[in-house]
Backbone as CSV, one residue per row, in Angstrom:
resi,resn,N_x,N_y,N_z,CA_x,CA_y,CA_z,C_x,C_y,C_z
1,MET,-30.643,30.726,-49.467,-30.619,29.379,-50.041,-29.271,29.116,-50.709
2,MET,-28.878,27.861,-50.690,-27.626,27.452,-51.320,-27.925,26.891,-52.711
3,LYS,-26.876,26.744,-53.515,-27.007,26.165,-54.852,-26.246,24.849,-54.921
4,CYS,-26.827,23.908,-55.627,-26.172,22.625,-55.863,-24.997,22.856,-56.810
5,GLU,-23.859,22.301,-56.454,-22.663,22.473,-57.274,-22.644,21.552,-58.486
6,LYS,-23.626,20.665,-58.591,-23.689,19.776,-59.744,-24.733,20.243,-60.751
7,CYS,-25.954,20.513,-60.296,-27.030,20.879,-61.225,-27.408,22.354,-61.158
8,ALA,-26.861,23.077,-60.200,-27.070,24.526,-60.028,-28.477,24.902,-59.561
9,SER,-29.249,23.954,-59.088,-30.577,24.289,-58.565,-30.454,24.813,-57.136
10,GLU,-31.427,25.609,-56.744,-31.425,26.121,-55.373,-31.848,25.002,-54.433
11,ILE,-31.213,24.982,-53.269,-31.443,23.896,-52.308,-32.016,24.463,-51.026
12,PRO,-33.194,23.957,-50.603,-33.705,24.356,-49.290,-32.728,23.873,-48.212
13,PRO,-32.597,24.607,-47.111,-31.617,24.255,-46.068,-31.727,22.821,-45.548
14,ASP,-32.921,22.263,-45.509,-33.083,20.900,-44.985,-32.738,19.812,-46.005
15,GLU,-32.375,20.195,-47.258,-32.029,19.211,-48.279,-30.585,19.339,-48.759
16,VAL,-29.755,20.060,-48.017,-28.354,20.241,-48.392,-27.554,19.010,-47.962
17,HIS,-26.751,18.490,-48.890,-25.886,17.336,-48.607,-24.474,17.682,-49.034
18,GLU,-23.504,17.227,-48.268,-22.095,17.429,-48.586,-21.514,16.091,-49.022
19,HIS,-20.777,16.123,-50.135,-20.116,14.905,-50.599,-18.876,15.299,-51.388
20,GLY,-17.741,14.763,-50.999,-16.497,15.055,-51.690,-16.154,16.534,-51.722
21,GLY,-16.521,17.239,-50.669,-16.237,18.660,-50.601,-17.185,19.525,-51.423
22,ARG,-18.218,18.931,-51.957,-19.186,19.664,-52.773,-20.534,19.730,-52.069
23,THR,-21.240,20.830,-52.289,-22.592,20.998,-51.768,-23.561,20.522,-52.847
24,LEU,-24.409,19.550,-52.484,-25.312,18.943,-53.460,-26.755,18.973,-52.981
25,CYS,-27.662,18.995,-53.957,-29.084,18.835,-53.636,-29.326,17.353,-53.362
26,GLU,-30.483,17.033,-52.845,-30.794,15.649,-52.497,-30.765,14.731,-53.716
27,ASP,-31.301,15.201,-54.863,-31.329,14.369,-56.066,-29.924,14.027,-56.556
28,CYS,-29.051,15.025,-56.630,-27.683,14.785,-57.089,-26.915,13.903,-56.105
29,TYR,-27.146,14.109,-54.821,-26.496,13.292,-53.799,-26.914,11.828,-53.933
30,LEU,-28.207,11.599,-54.087,-28.692,10.227,-54.230,-28.182,9.588,-55.513
31,GLU,-28.112,10.371,-56.580,-27.606,9.851,-57.842,-26.173,9.357,-57.689
32,ILE,-25.371,10.096,-56.961,-23.980,9.703,-56.730,-23.909,8.473,-55.822
33,MET,-24.711,8.458,-54.787,-24.612,7.404,-53.777,-25.212,6.076,-54.218
34,VAL,-26.205,6.081,-55.084,-26.861,4.830,-55.452,-26.639,4.425,-56.903
35,THR,-25.655,5.009,-57.553,-25.349,4.608,-58.916,-24.808,3.185,-58.898
36,PRO,-25.431,2.283,-59.668,-24.937,0.907,-59.687,-23.540,0.820,-60.284
37,LYS,-22.749,-0.081,-59.776,-21.392,-0.304,-60.262,-21.392,-1.528,-61.179
38,THR,-20.670,-1.446,-62.294,-20.665,-2.573,-63.227,-19.952,-3.787,-62.636
39,CYS,-18.904,-3.574,-61.876,-18.166,-4.686,-61.273,-18.693,-4.937,-59.863
40,ASP,-19.762,-5.669,-59.777,-20.397,-5.972,-58.502,-20.777,-7.450,-58.512
41,PRO,-19.910,-8.315,-57.988,-20.165,-9.754,-58.042,-21.507,-10.169,-57.442
42,TRP,-21.917,-9.511,-56.382,-23.190,-9.872,-55.763,-24.357,-9.516,-56.692
43,ALA,-24.281,-8.392,-57.362,-25.328,-7.993,-58.299,-25.394,-8.966,-59.479
44,VAL,-24.231,-9.411,-59.955,-24.207,-10.390,-61.043,-24.845,-11.694,-60.580
45,HIS,-24.454,-12.157,-59.400,-25.021,-13.393,-58.855,-26.541,-13.275,-58.719
46,SER,-26.996,-12.177,-58.149,-28.440,-11.971,-57.961,-29.167,-11.918,-59.298
47,ALA,-28.603,-11.185,-60.254,-29.246,-11.054,-61.560,-29.318,-12.404,-62.265
48,LYS,-28.245,-13.174,-62.224,-28.229,-14.478,-62.881,-29.242,-15.429,-62.274
49,ASN,-29.486,-15.314,-60.983,-30.393,-16.232,-60.310,-31.852,-15.766,-60.325
50,THR,-32.095,-14.535,-60.741,-33.476,-14.046,-60.744,-33.998,-13.709,-62.132
51,VAL,-33.107,-13.603,-63.116,-33.527,-13.251,-64.474,-34.006,-14.501,-65.187
52,SER,-35.140,-14.370,-65.854,-35.679,-15.486,-66.620,-34.929,-15.593,-67.953
53,LYS,-35.312,-16.554,-68.770,-34.689,-16.731,-70.085,-34.912,-15.512,-70.967
54,GLU,-35.997,-14.816,-70.770,-36.307,-13.585,-71.492,-36.289,-12.435,-70.491
55,PRO,-35.143,-11.799,-70.299,-35.064,-10.723,-69.312,-35.949,-9.542,-69.678
56,VAL,-36.507,-8.913,-68.674,-37.342,-7.733,-68.873,-36.456,-6.510,-68.663
57,LEU,-36.351,-5.703,-69.715,-35.510,-4.513,-69.674,-36.376,-3.263,-69.735
58,THR,-35.850,-2.172,-69.202,-36.526,-0.888,-69.361,-36.364,-0.459,-70.817
59,ASP,-37.117,0.538,-71.242,-37.005,1.028,-72.618,-35.572,1.470,-72.927
60,GLU,-34.960,2.204,-71.999,-33.603,2.701,-72.221,-32.595,1.554,-72.287
61,GLN,-32.734,0.566,-71.414,-31.846,-0.594,-71.441,-32.009,-1.357,-72.757
62,GLN,-33.240,-1.499,-73.210,-33.507,-2.213,-74.467,-32.887,-1.476,-75.649
63,LYS,-32.986,-0.150,-75.660,-32.394,0.640,-76.753,-30.874,0.480,-76.776
64,ILE,-30.252,0.511,-75.601,-28.800,0.319,-75.519,-28.438,-1.073,-76.023
65,PHE,-29.137,-2.082,-75.553,-28.870,-3.467,-75.955,-29.045,-3.633,-77.465
66,ASP,-30.144,-3.114,-78.014,-30.415,-3.252,-79.445,-29.348,-2.567,-80.291
67,LEU,-28.917,-1.377,-79.867,-27.887,-0.651,-80.606,-26.569,-1.416,-80.589
68,ILE,-26.181,-1.896,-79.418,-24.935,-2.657,-79.311,-25.023,-3.938,-80.136
69,LYS,-26.168,-4.580,-80.113,-26.365,-5.825,-80.871,-26.267,-5.563,-82.370
70,ALA,-26.858,-4.472,-82.825,-26.878,-4.175,-84.258,-25.552,-3.618,-84.776
71,GLU,-24.874,-2.786,-83.970,-23.722,-2.054,-84.485,-22.443,-2.216,-83.675
72,GLY,-22.504,-2.968,-82.574,-21.354,-3.050,-81.684,-20.208,-3.838,-82.247
73,PRO,-19.075,-3.752,-81.599,-18.713,-2.968,-80.423,-18.642,-1.468,-80.739
74,LEU,-19.150,-0.671,-79.819,-19.251,0.774,-80.021,-18.557,1.554,-78.917
75,PRO,-17.947,2.696,-79.268,-17.398,3.578,-78.237,-18.526,4.349,-77.556
76,LEU,-18.258,4.808,-76.354,-19.260,5.509,-75.551,-19.863,6.698,-76.279
77,ASP,-19.025,7.546,-76.878,-19.555,8.760,-77.508,-20.547,8.463,-78.618
78,ARG,-20.328,7.397,-79.337,-21.273,7.037,-80.414,-22.612,6.570,-79.840
79,ILE,-22.583,5.819,-78.764,-23.819,5.365,-78.124,-24.607,6.562,-77.612
80,LEU,-23.914,7.470,-76.914,-24.584,8.647,-76.362,-25.211,9.492,-77.462
81,THR,-24.483,9.688,-78.555,-24.980,10.499,-79.669,-26.180,9.833,-80.338
82,GLN,-26.055,8.554,-80.645,-27.126,7.862,-81.355,-28.402,7.747,-80.529
83,LEU,-28.260,7.569,-79.226,-29.444,7.401,-78.386,-29.905,8.706,-77.753
84,GLY,-29.053,9.732,-77.787,-29.421,11.017,-77.201,-29.611,10.948,-75.697
85,ILE,-28.728,10.198,-75.025,-28.816,10.075,-73.567,-27.537,10.611,-72.933
86,SER,-27.613,10.892,-71.636,-26.441,11.383,-70.912,-25.532,10.207,-70.558
87,GLU,-24.291,10.530,-70.242,-23.355,9.490,-69.828,-23.819,8.829,-68.538
88,GLU,-24.364,9.618,-67.614,-24.859,9.048,-66.353,-25.988,8.055,-66.601
89,ALA,-26.923,8.421,-67.499,-28.037,7.515,-67.815,-27.508,6.242,-68.457
90,PHE,-26.543,6.391,-69.366,-25.964,5.207,-69.997,-25.310,4.304,-68.961
91,ARG,-24.463,4.868,-68.115,-23.729,4.054,-67.136,-24.673,3.346,-66.166
92,ARG,-25.722,4.040,-65.751,-26.708,3.440,-64.843,-27.391,2.245,-65.510
93,ASN,-27.802,2.409,-66.758,-28.489,1.337,-67.473,-27.543,0.238,-67.930
94,PHE,-26.324,0.610,-68.323,-25.359,-0.395,-68.743,-24.977,-1.314,-67.587
95,ALA,-24.889,-0.764,-66.376,-24.551,-1.594,-65.209,-25.542,-2.744,-65.074
96,THR,-26.812,-2.466,-65.302,-27.827,-3.523,-65.219,-27.607,-4.560,-66.315
97,LEU,-27.323,-4.102,-67.540,-27.058,-5.044,-68.635,-25.832,-5.900,-68.329
98,ARG,-24.826,-5.307,-67.697,-23.617,-6.053,-67.324,-23.929,-7.080,-66.240
99,HIS,-24.711,-6.671,-65.244,-25.070,-7.606,-64.173,-25.840,-8.797,-64.719
100,MET,-26.656,-8.563,-65.741,-27.444,-9.641,-66.343,-26.621,-10.441,-67.361
101,GLU,-25.364,-10.054,-67.520,-24.452,-10.665,-68.478,-25.016,-10.624,-69.899
102,LEU,-25.581,-9.463,-70.246,-26.077,-9.220,-71.599,-25.100,-8.362,-72.396
103,ALA,-24.352,-7.494,-71.714,-23.408,-6.606,-72.383,-22.169,-6.444,-71.512
104,LYS,-21.074,-6.030,-72.157,-19.826,-5.835,-71.433,-19.007,-4.756,-72.134
105,ALA,-17.989,-4.289,-71.443,-17.037,-3.355,-72.023,-15.755,-4.118,-72.306
106,CYS,-15.049,-3.711,-73.349,-13.771,-4.339,-73.679,-12.859,-3.298,-74.327
107,LYS,-11.577,-3.573,-74.319,-10.604,-2.682,-74.961,-10.379,-3.161,-76.390
108,MET,-10.486,-2.219,-77.324,-10.202,-2.511,-78.732,-9.406,-1.349,-79.293
109,GLU,-8.254,-1.647,-79.830,-7.412,-0.613,-80.421,-7.146,0.531,-79.446
110,GLY,-7.001,0.195,-78.173,-6.704,1.186,-77.146,-7.898,1.956,-76.622
111,ASP,-9.088,1.702,-77.149,-10.300,2.393,-76.706,-11.250,1.416,-76.023
112,VAL,-12.066,1.944,-75.117,-13.095,1.133,-74.484,-14.297,1.081,-75.426
113,ARG,-14.778,-0.125,-75.688,-15.951,-0.340,-76.540,-16.960,-1.169,-75.761
114,PHE,-18.204,-1.012,-76.131,-19.291,-1.738,-75.478,-19.860,-2.726,-76.482
115,THR,-20.016,-3.970,-76.029,-20.426,-5.048,-76.923,-21.317,-6.025,-76.168
116,LEU,-21.821,-7.028,-76.867,-22.621,-8.064,-76.217,-21.732,-8.938,-75.349
117,PHE,-22.273,-9.489,-74.308,-21.501,-10.272,-73.344,-20.904,-11.514,-74.008
118,ASP,-21.613,-12.126,-74.945,-21.163,-13.360,-75.582,-20.020,-13.158,-76.565
119,GLU,-19.766,-11.922,-76.961,-18.752,-11.682,-78.003,-17.398,-11.430,-77.423
């Protein structure tokens, strides 16, 4: 059996995927391939046309939004520490908030900060 170069789990031969010169398990491969991108005009258009006045967020998205609303603009490391989530989880959920035009990233004092879209 082979090992995933990202998560170190053993991979059955029928679930081995190659990406960027790395051997990955199916879960890690899918995570890389289907991670939403924050700059996706079609996703923004779709979100704006399908989201109601009161958008429905997942628990993790709501926690990110609430933290940014209460204490933002915030640097990434502070968000990750306060919420106890991984950077991948944050980026995946933040992309949705960005598509819905609820939150955005901006440069402040040379650092990237995350804030509400209206600010």
